[in-house]
C-alpha positions, -999 to 999 in steps of 0.1 A, spaced: 0 0 0 10 36 -5 -5 70 -3 -18 86 -36 -10 123 -32 -7 152 -8 -43 160 3 -35 190 24 -6 210 36 -5 239 61 15 269 73 13 288 105 6 326 107 -5 348 135 -22 374 114 -49 354 95 -65 384 79 -32 396 62 -23 361 52 -58 354 38 -56 386 17 -21 375 4 -31 340 -5 -64 350 -21 -53 382 -39 -17 375 -48 -19 337 -54 -55 335 -64 -66 307 -39 -103 305 -30 -113 305 7 -131 272 16 -136 279 53 -127 302 82 -126 294 118 -125 326 138 -89 335 147 -78 299 145 -77 290 108 -84 298 72 -87 269 46 -82 274 9 -90 251 -21 -58 245 -42 -65 224 -73 -74 189 -61 -61 196 -26 -63 219 3 -40 246 17 -45 254 54 -34 284 75 -34 280 113 -28 306 139 -1 289 162 -13 310 192 -47 294 189 -38 259 180 -18 253 212 -50 259 232 -69 228 242 -101 225 221 -125 198 209 -111 200 174 -81 183 159 -49 199 173 -24 214 150 7 233 160 42 245 150 66 272 157 88 291 133 85 296 95 76 268 71 77 262 34 51 254 7 55 249 -30 27 255 -55 28 241 -90 27 265 -120 30 258 -157 64 265 -173 47 289 -197 35 311 -168 69 319 -152 73 354 -167 36 363 -160 41 352 -123 73 373 -120 55 404 -132 24 396 -111 45 393 -79 64 425 -88 31 444 -93 19 432 -59 51 443 -41 63 407 -35 101 405 -36 114 373 -53 142 361 -31 156 336 -55 150 320 -89 164 286 -97 167 268 -130 172 232 -118 199 211 -135 174 182 -140 147 205 -154 121 228 -139 121 263 -125 113 278 -91 105 312 -78 110 318 -40 95 346 -19 80 351 15 44 355 27 36 383 52 43 359 81 78 351 68 70 316 55 89 305 24 66 302 -6 78 286 -39 61 286 -73 76 256 -91 71 239 -124 63 202 -120 95 193 -138 113 202 -106 102 167 -93 101 152 -128 63 151 -126 56 165 -161 
């Protein structure tokens, strides 16, 4: 037996409103659910992208616990043909690209930070030889 794919991934941010605005307006993700000051969930293709407030997730609740400290990393897939458009879009939205990598085995990545300091990557599927 083996798992089929990543169903969800999450990052931790203390300012959910600012993060929600960033991920919906800059990256175009659609909000699926909000949970007060605890979380915001987004649809992302056939999976889910979750943001949790670490201050709230350490509190005992009846819901499933989540928790982490420090910055994290997430990579979103983009088509190779959209790289230049994403570079311009990020620039127009005041998002500084920290690094761009053309991988030796194929693929391309753009790295930048979300408002909470998490590392966000836009990568072509060729990075993992998935295309």
